[in-house]
Every structure is written in structure tokens, then in C-alpha cells.
C-alpha positions in Angstrom: 107.1 88.0 75.4 106.5 88.8 71.9 109.5 90.0 69.6 108.2 93.6 70.0 108.2 93.5 73.5 111.6 91.9 73.6 112.9 94.8 71.4 111.0 97.6 73.6 112.8 95.8 76.5 116.2 96.3 75.0 115.4 99.5 74.2 114.3 100.5 77.6 117.9 99.0 79.1 120.0 100.7 76.9 118.3 104.1 78.2 118.7 103.3 81.7 122.4 102.1 81.3 123.2 105.8 79.6 120.6 107.8 81.4 122.4 110.8 82.7 119.1 113.0 84.0 120.8 114.2 87.2 118.8 114.8 91.0 119.8 117.7 93.3 122.9 115.4 94.8 124.3 115.4 91.4 123.9 111.5 91.0 122.5 109.4 88.3 119.6 107.3 88.1 121.7 104.3 86.1 123.8 104.2 89.4 120.7 102.0 90.5 120.8 98.5 90.3 118.5 97.2 87.6 116.5 94.3 89.0 114.0 93.9 86.4 112.1 94.7 82.8 108.9 93.6 82.4 107.1 94.4 79.1 103.5 93.1 77.7 101.6 94.8 75.5 103.5 98.0 75.6 103.0 98.3 79.1 106.5 98.9 80.9 107.3 98.1 84.4 110.7 98.6 85.5 112.5 97.9 88.9 115.3 99.4 90.2 117.3 98.5 93.6 118.4 101.7 95.1 119.9 102.3 98.7 117.0 103.1 101.1 118.2 106.7 102.4 118.7 107.9 98.6 115.2 106.8 97.3 113.7 110.2 98.0 116.5 112.0 96.3 116.4 109.7 93.3 112.7 110.7 93.1 113.2 113.6 90.4 116.2 111.1 88.2 113.0 108.2 88.7 110.2 110.8 87.0 112.5 111.7 84.1 113.5 108.1 83.4 109.8 107.1 83.5 108.7 110.2 81.3 111.8 109.0 78.6 110.7 105.3 78.4 107.2 106.4 78.1 108.3 108.2 74.8 109.9 105.4 73.4 108.3 103.9 70.5 105.5 101.3 71.2 105.5 102.2 74.8 101.9 102.9 75.7 102.2 103.2 79.7 105.5 103.3 81.7 106.0 102.9 85.3 109.5 102.8 87.1 109.5 101.2 90.7 112.6 101.9 93.0 113.0 99.0 95.8 115.3 98.7 98.5 115.9 94.9 98.3 119.3 95.3 97.4 121.7 98.5 97.9 122.9 100.6 95.2 125.8 99.3 93.5 127.9 102.3 93.1 127.6 104.3 96.3 128.9 108.4 95.2 131.7 108.2 98.5 132.2 106.4 101.3 131.9 108.4 104.5 133.9 107.7 107.5 132.3 105.7 110.2 130.4 107.7 112.5 130.7 107.1 116.7 127.8 104.6 117.8 124.4 106.8 118.6 121.9 106.0 121.3 119.0 104.1 120.5 116.8 107.2 120.8 118.9 109.1 118.3 119.4 106.6 115.7 115.7 106.3 115.6 115.2 110.2 115.5 117.4 109.8 112.5 115.7 107.8 110.2 113.5 109.8 107.4 110.0 110.1 107.7 107.7 107.4 106.0 106.1 108.9 103.5 103.1 110.4 103.9 99.9 109.4 101.9 98.6 111.5 99.7 94.7 112.4 98.4 94.2 111.1 94.5 93.4 114.3 92.4 89.7 114.4 92.0 89.0 111.4 94.1 87.1 112.3 97.4 87.1 108.6 99.1 88.9 106.1 98.7 87.4 103.0 100.3 89.3 99.6 100.8 87.4 96.4 100.8 89.1 93.9 102.5 89.3 90.5 104.1 91.2 88.0 105.4 91.2 85.4 103.9 90.2 84.3 100.4 86.9 82.3 99.1 84.5 84.7 101.1 83.1 86.6 97.9 84.9 89.9 98.6 85.5 90.7 95.0 81.1 89.9 94.2 80.6 92.4 97.4 82.9 94.6 95.8 81.1 95.0 92.6 77.7 94.9 93.7 78.4 97.7 96.6 80.2 99.9 94.1 77.2 99.3 91.5 74.6 99.8 94.7 76.5 103.4 95.4 76.2 104.3 91.6 72.6 103.9 92.0 72.6 105.7 94.5 73.7 108.9 92.5 77.1 108.5 93.6 80.2 108.9 90.9 82.0 105.7 91.5 85.3 104.0 90.5 86.4 100.3 91.0 90.1 99.3 91.0 90.9 95.9 91.0 94.1 95.7 93.3 94.1 91.8 93.3 96.8 91.4 90.6 97.2 87.9 91.1 93.8 86.9 90.6 91.5 89.7 88.9 88.1 88.7 88.7 86.4 92.0 88.1 86.2 92.0 84.1 84.2 88.5 84.2 81.8 89.7 87.2 81.7 93.2 85.1 81.1 91.4 81.7 83.8 93.7 80.6 87.3 93.0 78.4 88.0 96.1 76.3 91.6 96.9 76.8 91.7 100.5 78.5 92.7 103.5 76.1 95.6 105.2 76.9 96.1 109.1 76.5 99.3 110.1 76.8 100.6 108.6 80.1 97.3 107.9 81.6 94.8 104.9 81.1 91.0 105.8 81.0 89.4 103.2 83.1 86.6 101.5 81.3 82.9 101.8 81.9 80.1 99.7 83.2 77.0 99.2 85.0 77.6 103.1 86.1 81.5 102.5 87.3 84.6 103.8 86.2 86.6 100.4 86.4 90.5 99.1 86.4 92.1 95.8 86.3 94.8 94.0 85.6 92.4 91.6 83.7 92.2 94.3 81.4 95.3 94.3 80.5 96.3 90.5 80.1 94.1 87.7 78.5 92.0 86.1 80.9 94.0 82.7 81.3 97.0 84.6 81.9 99.2 83.4 84.7 100.9 86.4 86.5 104.3 85.5 87.5 105.7 88.4 88.8 107.8 89.2 91.8 106.3 91.4 94.8 107.9 94.9 93.5 106.3 94.2 89.7 103.3 94.0 91.8 103.6 97.4 93.7 104.4 99.0 90.1 101.3 97.7 89.1 99.3 98.8 91.9 100.9 102.4 91.8 100.2 102.6 88.6 96.6 102.1 89.3 96.7 104.6 92.0 98.6 107.4 90.0 98.8 107.0 86.3 95.0 106.1 85.9 92.6 109.3 85.2 89.9 108.3 87.4 88.3 111.8 86.8 85.9 113.4 89.4 84.6 110.6 92.0 83.0 110.8 95.0 84.2 107.3 96.0 86.9 104.8 94.5 86.4 101.2 95.6 89.3 99.5 96.2 88.7 95.5 95.7 91.9 94.4 97.7 93.4 90.6 97.6 92.9 88.2 100.5 95.4 88.9 103.3 97.5 91.6 104.9 100.4 91.7 102.6 102.3 94.0 100.2 98.9 95.6 98.3 97.7 96.7 101.5 100.5 98.0 103.2 101.2 100.0 99.5 97.9 101.5 99.3 97.8 102.6 103.2 101.4 104.2 102.6 100.5 105.8 99.2 96.9 107.2 99.1 94.7 108.6 101.9 91.9 106.1 102.6 88.5 106.9 104.1 87.8 103.6 105.8 87.8 100.1 104.9 84.9 97.0 104.9 85.5 94.0 106.1 84.1 90.9 104.5 83.7 87.6 106.2 81.9 84.4 106.3 80.2 83.6 109.9 82.7 80.5 110.2 85.1 80.6 112.7 87.7 80.2 110.7 87.0 83.0 108.5 86.6 85.5 111.5 89.8 84.8 113.0 90.9 86.0 109.7 88.7 88.9 109.3 89.9 89.5 112.8 93.5 90.2 111.5 92.5 92.4 108.6 90.9 94.4 111.2 93.8 94.8 113.4 96.2 95.7 110.4 93.7 98.8 109.1 93.9 99.9 113.1 97.7 99.6 112.8 98.0 102.0 109.7 95.4 104.3 111.3 92.7 103.6 108.6 89.5 103.5 110.2 87.1 100.4 110.0 83.4 101.3 108.5 82.3 97.7 109.6 82.0 94.0 109.1 79.6 92.5 106.3 78.9 88.8 106.9 78.5 87.3 103.1 76.8 83.7 102.7 75.3 84.3 106.0 72.2 82.0 105.6 70.5 80.1 102.5 67.0 79.9 102.0 66.2 76.7 99.9 64.3 78.4 96.7 61.5 75.1 96.5 60.6 75.2 100.2 62.1 77.9 101.8 63.7 75.9 104.6 66.9 77.8 106.0 70.1 76.4 106.2 72.9 77.8 108.0 75.7 76.4 106.2 78.4 78.1 107.3 77.2 78.8 110.5 75.2 82.3 111.1 75.8 85.7 113.4 79.5 85.2 114.0 80.6 88.1 111.8 77.9 90.5 113.8 79.3 89.0 117.0 82.9 89.9 116.1 82.0 93.4 114.8 80.4 93.9 118.5 83.5 92.0 120.2 86.1 94.5 118.0 83.9 97.7 118.8 82.9 98.2 114.9 79.7 98.3 113.0 78.1 95.5 111.7 76.7 96.6 108.4 74.7 94.0 107.1 74.0 90.3 106.0 74.3 89.2 102.3 72.5 85.6 102.1 73.8 82.7 100.1 72.1 82.9 96.8 71.9 81.3 93.2 71.4 84.7 91.5 74.2 86.2 93.3 76.2 83.9 91.9 75.0 83.6 88.6 74.7 86.7 88.1 78.3 87.4 89.1 79.4 84.6 86.2 77.5 86.2 83.3 79.3 89.9 84.1 75.9 91.4 85.6 75.9 92.2 89.1 72.7 91.2 90.9 72.1 94.6 92.3 71.7 96.0 88.4 70.3 92.7 86.6 67.6 92.5 89.5 67.4 95.2 91.6 64.1 94.0 93.6 65.6 90.8 94.5 66.2 89.5 97.9 70.6 90.0 97.2 70.4 93.3 95.5 67.9 95.0 98.4 70.5 93.3 101.2 73.2 95.2 99.0 71.8 98.5 98.7 70.8 98.3 102.7 75.0 98.4 103.1 75.6 100.8 100.6 73.1 103.1 102.1 75.1 102.9 105.2 78.3 103.4 103.8 77.3 106.5 102.0 75.9 108.1 105.5 79.7 107.4 106.9 81.3 108.6 103.3 78.9 111.7 103.6 80.2 112.2 107.5 83.6 112.3 105.9 83.5 115.6 104.4 
């Protein structure tokens, strides 16, 4: 951290130590366990450990403390995340032990899970996911988002891959997002409004963050970015079926998910896991895309099924989901992504762009049915 970030972190710790904002139960946020304060370029992430049962009651105090931190000199934006990784260090009272209850009574006494909420102004949230890395999911996310914008939709693109943000490179954008009050303004590129951790840190910075900090960043992108009026927010998820995917499903209403896979068996196994995860959290699956489906030699036209062919179509049929289409393995898809000019915008009549546009048209129809 720079010296200014050190100074801000110290001020945050002092503020939290003596913070007296009370919630309905008369408790203070200062009774929670401070697990971490991360400051980088004026962006503050605070993690507080609390007893899970008290998390809802502490929410008013959390919001008040978050606002107080945001008003500190040098702070551009602040997020406080409550976690249940540790119990609160200072319980208010020691209750008498209750007699054992039947398992059914214990289950009934648990607080209900938070209900996912819509993002103000955003009609639909569409997740783009894969069970494993290396299948070209981010390339698909960017080009689908640009294709939906070319169809006339108002589109946002959120990079939820906090450890490996690649959207700034693919969009050719590296401007820092503007901050107005307590809200970040997404950058605009290729007809999209976009937000990525890669816009907030240097391109070669290593994100050495623990889980709660990652969750805080995702929640900040969902709740503290001024997305404006959007027809769809495309969320590029990291590979796998972990915390970020669960945070998205629990925090916001997701209209549906798109699963990206290559044709090979090892990728299809992980794609199957991604499908099952969305089914378990009750998020509809819009369909499956087969990326890097087939390679055609640009010199002689010979077709090579490098990763196999048709596996994603067969898997979609087996799982009872729509097969959205194939994206061929093309040099210009890779080169335009590296150059920051998505192929749908750079070469709209190319084979790759037409493949993305066809899938986008299918997805636009599915989103329209959701109204």
C-alpha cells in the first residue's frame, strides 16, 4: 500500500473501534471482530466477523459505518462485508441453555435465507458461466454483450472474475471509473457499460485477497455501481461453482445462465457441474454454447475437429436444455480479443461475428419472454 492508503486504513480502524451507531437491539458495530481492512487507490474493503444470527440486526449499523468511512478524506468508495467465519468477540448476553429440540424444530428456527433482489433499473441479469477455465468464456461474454447491444438492447457487462479480470484488455479500455458520491460510474465501450476489477488495479497486479474481500468486491459491483437503465446485465463469472456464483444467486435476481464449454469430454464434465449448480439455486439455464467447435484452415479450408465436435450439443440434449450454437475456432476471434476490438464490432460480417449474432438473437428472444 502507498503511504496515503496506510493513513486511510488507520483512520478506518480508528473509526470502527469507536463507532457508536446503534441498531434496533442497542448493539454497536464495534462489537464485531475486525478481520481485515484493505485500501487501494481510495477504495476501502472492510470485513467484520459476526455471529450469523446477529447479521440481520447489525445491518443498519453496517450501513451507517459504511457511510461514515466513505466520508473520510481520501476515500472514494467503501464497502463493509459481514462474515460468519468467526463468532462475535463480545456477545451482549449469555443466554441460559435451552432444552434440546427435535430436528424439525431446529430447522424451523433458522432464519430464512435472504431473498435475491433486482438491481434498480436493470431488467435482466444474465450469467455466463463455465465449469472450468480455458474454454473462452470471457471472449464469449464480451462478444455476446456487444451482439446484444447491436440488436438494440441496453447492455451492461460486469466482470465477476476478480482474480483474473480480462475484460479491460478485451474491450480495449483501461480508464479508471468515475466516482460520484458513493457510486461508481461504469466505463462505456462498444455500446456497453462495463465494470471490472481490472479497471481499478494495474493490469499486472496480483489479487491476493481472501474470500470475504472477493465477496465484498462482487457486492460492490452489484450494489454500488450506477448501471442506469439496462435491458440486460451480462455477468462474466469466474470458472467453477464457488463463492462468487453463490453470492450472485443469493444477492440478485438472475433471469438465466448461459453455459460455455468446448466439445471435449473433460470440459463437458465440468459444464455439467455448472448446470447442476444453477439448477440447485433455482436459476434457469438459457442453454449451452460449444466454443472452439471446429477449426477451418484459412489457407486450404480443411476442417479439423481439434477438441472433438458436437459434444456440447449432445450434453445439452441429455440435460434437457437448449443448445444455443457453435462458435468456431478462428484466428480473428483471438486476435480481435487481444487487440481490444471484439469481433462482433470489428468484423460484423465475419464467420465468428455471425455465429455470436445468431446466439444473441436466440438469447434476446428468451429474455423477451421473461417480461
